[in-house]
N, C-alpha and C positions, 0 to 999 in steps of 0.2 A: 337758538339761545338757551344759556345754562342758567336755572334757577337754583339758588341756594336756600336752604331751610334750615330753621331753627325753631324751639319752641321751648317753652317754661310753664310750669303750673304752681298752682297754691291752693291749698284746702283747709278748711278750719270748721270744728264742730259747732260753732256759733254761740250765741248766749243762752241758750234757751234747752237745747237737746242734752240728753245725757250719754249720747255716743255719736260717732261720725259714721253715718251710713252711706257717705259719698266715697267713690273710688274713681281714680284717674289712670290713663296711661299716655305717656308722652316720651316717644323715642322718634326725635328727629333723623337719627341715622338710618331708621326702616320707613320713615314718612307714615308712621301709624300713631293716631292719636285718638282718644276716646274719653268720655266721662260717663259715669253709671251712678244713679242715684237710687238707692233702695228704696222701695215703697214704703211711705212712713205709715208708723203705727202697727207695722207688722213685725215680730221678732225675726223673722226670716228677711227683713230687708237689708240688713248689713250684710248676711250671708250671700243673698243674691247678688248685689254689687260687686262682691269680693270675688265670688265666682266668675261672673261676668269678665272682669279685668284679668284675672288669672288666667282664663281660658284664652282671651284675646292674646295676652303676653305670649303663651304658649306657641300660637298660630303666627305670631307678627313676621317670622322670619319667612315662613311659607307664604304667607300673603304677599311680601315683598318680591319673593321669586316670582310667583304667578303673575302680578302686575308687571313686572319689568319684561318678563318674556313676551307680553301683548301690547306694551304700552306705546313701542316705537315702530312703525306710526299707529298712532291711535285713531283708527277708523271706527266707524259705527258697530262693525263686526265684533272688534275685539273690545269695546268699550261694554257692549251688552255680555260679552263672556266675562268680564270683569265683574261686571254687576251681578250675574248668576252665581260666580264663585263666591263674593262677599256675602251676598244674601245667603247662600248655604251655609257659610261659616256663622252666620247670625242664627240661623234656624238651628244649627247644632248645639250653639251655645243656649238658645231658648231652651232645648230639648232637656239639656242637662239640668238647668236650673227647674225647669217644671217637674222633672222625676225626684228633684231632691225633696218636695214638699211631702207631707204625709200629716194624717190626722193627729198623730202622736207628738211628732216634732214641731210642726208649724202648723196649729189648727187654724190658724186665720189666713193662711197661704204664704206664697213667698214671691218676691218679684223686684224688677229693678227697670229703669230706664236705661237707654243706651244711646249714646250719640257717638258715632265713629267717622273719622275721615281719614281715607286712605289717598297719598298724593300720587300722582302719575306724571306722565310726560308733560301733558298739558294742562292738568288742573287737578281739581280735588273730587274723589268720590266720597258722597256723604249719604250715611245710612242712620236713619231716625226711627226710635221708638219710645213714646213716653212724651214727657214735658220738658226735658232738657232742651236746650237750643245750641242752634250753631249761627254764628253771624259771620259776614265777610264786611271787613272795613276797607274801602278802597278810597284814597284822597280823603276828601271832606265826607264822604257818603258810607251809609252803613245800612247793610241789606240782611234781613233776617230771612234765612234760608230754609228754617224749619217749621212747621205749623205744628202747635201743641195738640197731644193726643188726649184731650180732656173732654169732660162732658159740658164744661163752660164753652169750648170750641166748638162742638158738636150743636149747641142751641144755638150759638151765634149764627152758625151756618144755616139753622132750622128754627126759626124764632116761634114757629107755630107750636113747637113743644112746650113753651113757656104757658103758665096759667097762673090768674090771679095776679099778687104782686111778687111773684118770682123774679129774679134777676140771674142772668148767665153767670155773675160772679160767685154766686152760691155754690157753684158747683166746680170751682176752679182745681179742687183738690181730688177730684175724681178721675182717675185715669180711664180712656177707653181701650189703651193697648199697653202692655208691658212686657218685659222679657221675662218668661217663666208663669206668666198668667194662665196661658193655654198651651195644648201640645204644638201648635203653629201660631206664630206672630205675623200680621201684617206689616212690612218694613216700607217705609217711605225712602225712595232712592234718588238722588240729585246729582247731577255732576256739573261743576262750575269750572269754567277756565279760569286761569290765575295769571297775574301781571307781577311784574317786579313791584314791590312796595306794597302789595296786597298783605293784609293779617287776617286770621281765621280766629274766632273766640268760641270754644264750647265752653258751655257753663250749665249748672244746675240751676234748679227754681230759686235755689237760695241767695242767688244773684240777682236773678231777673224778677222776683217779687218785691226786691228793695230798690233796685237800680234800674230805670227805664232805658230804651234805645239812645235817645238823645243823650243821656248822661254817660252811657258807655261811649258813644263817639267822642264826647268831648274829652274823656279821659285818655282815649287812645290818641287824641290829638294833641295832648301835651308831648312835652319832650323829655320825659325822664328816660332812663336806660330802660330799653325794652323788657329786659328781664324782671323788671319790678311792677310791670302793668299787670300780671295775674294776681299778685298779692295785693296790690292797690285796689282792684275789684273786691277781692276778700275782704279786706280791712274796711271799704266802705259799706258793704252789705252788714258788716258788724256794727259799724256806727249807728246804722239805722235800725238796729234793734236786733240784729241777728238771730231772727225767728227761727231758722232752719240752718243745717249744714250747707256752707257755701263752699264751691268749686269752681276753679276756672283754668282753663288750659288756653294758651295764647300761642298761636304759630305765626312765624313771619316768614314771609317770602321775597327774597331779593334776588337780583343779578349777582352773578359772580363778581362781579367788579366792586361791588357795594359790599359784599360781606367778606371777601377775602377766602379764607380756607376754613372758616368756621361753618358749621352745619354741613349738610349732604347735598350733592347736586342733581338735580333732575333735568333732563334735557326737555326744552320747550318747543314743541312745533309752532312754526307760525299758523295761526288760524285766521280766514277772511272776516269771520263774524263770530263774536264770542258769544258766552252765554245771556249776556245782559242785552247786546243788541237784538238778539231773537226774540228774547222776552218783550223787549220794544216793539217788534215787529208784530209778534203776535197779539198784543194789546191793540195795534192799529186794525185787526181782521175781525169784523163782525162776529164771525163764528164763536172767537174767544171772549167776547167784550164782557162777560158776566163772571170771569174768572179773576182772582186776586194774584198778586205776585207769587206767592208759594204755590197755587195750583198750576200757574203757567210754568215754573220751573220743573213741576212733576210731568206736564204734558211733554216739555222737550226730552224725557226719557224715552218717548215713544216716537219722536220724529228724527228722521235722518235728512241730512244735508246732500245735494246733489249739484254739482258744477255743470254747467250746459256751455258749449260754443255754438257760435253763429252758425245756423245752417242745420244744427243737429236735430234730429227726429227724436222727440221725447217718447211720444206713443203715436202707435198708427192705427187706423181704423180695423176693426176685427181682432186686435189683439186683445188677449184675456185681460180683463181689469184686475189692476194691482192695488189701486188706493188713490189718495187725495193728495193733488200737488197745490202748493203756495208759492207764488212769484215774490221773492225777495228782491231780485234785483234782475233786471233785464225786460225784454219784452217777448212773447208768445204769439204766435198765430195759430188759428184754429181752422182746419179745412177740410172740406170734402170734395174728393177728386178735383184737388188745386183749387177749387174755388174758397176764398176766404170767408168765414162765416163772422168772425170777429177777432180782436186783438186783445190780449191781458197783459197788463203791467203790473208794476210793483203794488201788492196788498192784495191782487186777484187770485182766483184759485179755479181748478177745475176738477171734477171727479167725484163730485157729491153723490152721484147714483151708483157710484164703485161701491158704497157702504151699504147699498140697500138691495144689492142682489143683481145689479146688472151685470151680463154675462161677458159681454165684450165692449171694447171702445167703440163708440159711434163715429168718431173723426180722427183726423190726423192732427197733431200738434208738434209745430216747429220753433225752434227758438231762433228768433229775428237778430240776435246778438250776443255776445258773451254775457252769461248771468248765472244766477244761484237761485235754487228751489228748495223748498222744505217739502218732504215727502213723508206721509203717514199711511202705512199698509193697511188693507182690511185685517189682517192679523193682528198687527198692532193696536187697531182700534178695539179688537175683541178683548186684548190683555189690558189695555186701559180701562175698560168698563169692567172687568173681572177683579183687578187690582184695587182700583179706585172707584167704586160705584157712584158715589156722589158726584165726582167729577164727571165721568162718564155721562151721567144723567143731564148735567147741564148741557154737555157737548151735543148729545144726541137732540136735545130740545131744539138748540140752535140749528143744527143740521136739518131737521124737519122744517122749521120755519124757512130755512133757506130754500129747501126742496119744492115747498108750498107756493115760495113766490116765483121761482122758475116757471112751475105749472102754470100758475096763473097768468104770468106774463105770456107763454106759449098761448094761452087761451084768449089773451086779449083782455085779462083783468089789470087793474092798476092798483095792488094791495097796498094797504096803508102801513108804513114802515115804523115800527117803535123808534123812539130815540134812543139813540146808543148812551150809556153810562159807563164811565170807566171806575175801575177799583184795582189800584196796582199798588195797594199798602206792602 
């Protein structure tokens, strides 16, 4: 399938600021889009966001070539290679911004947010630092893809840090990550499959502080010319008071039949299970029950998909342990010396002990019919914990709970199971 892409942008100083510290990059021909918001209250904010976008513009052609060389077919390996390349580019931008600061030039520091989207064969690579945001609008639904890197968000995830009459909202302006704040920066990375009709919104907090997600969805649901949507968002933020600079970049994805010769075409390979189907699947698995929507998207960065055919041997007894498997579709038979121990269906999994040092597989596992599995390797669990410690701790706690249940079941106990709660905001 051929997907054609177009994009539009708008930015304004707002009603109260003396200068516009927002910058954007919008290049449908290269499939590269970004917004950057200079850290407010610092003289280096405008300089930082300017440097971010200028460096991204310099590398856009290189980015496009690298992605195109690896994006068809876009398998797990090429996806990881692209993410590593893009993350390296962000780290280089961060290094240059960080080196720009000095006590004499910018005594209060220099920094910027960055949200970057790079389109590829099957979807969008999203890289995120700070409190600007990326949304996906699909039909009548809106999905917030990124999580704010603010102390407010950190407190919401860790409410025990509050004391007295404090509220998380008091810290909404305090960033926990920014481009240029430190020699290296942690970058959130998400891949999202796209479909014809999808729209992406990249915007700074000058938009989201004035316009909530439901209002954004309604505005996109109207029928004005698409090129006016970004400007309408900026205008609405100004009507609400315009307390900050406001910037919006709108990306439109359509099939070639709908857009004709406009925009740039990207080939989209057919995938059996897209990002949101896999998120919904993970929501149904007890191990991931404490994670919200944005966290589940980040987990998918470390999870690979494997198709299996009827009769296929997935693991053999005595094989080195490689990781943890989840059944998305189909049925598996777990056997020792051809004697079946159990069967696993959709939503079930095996291999917990692989993550706690089990050296070899203790049973054979065969596919009873065609199906599809999600797989997370031991190495990727280590990477997830290293790159996202808070998320990793939540998963480790659930894994230990599950392992405890297995051991108690083997010993003849019937442990009390906690009631599952869902959080998929």
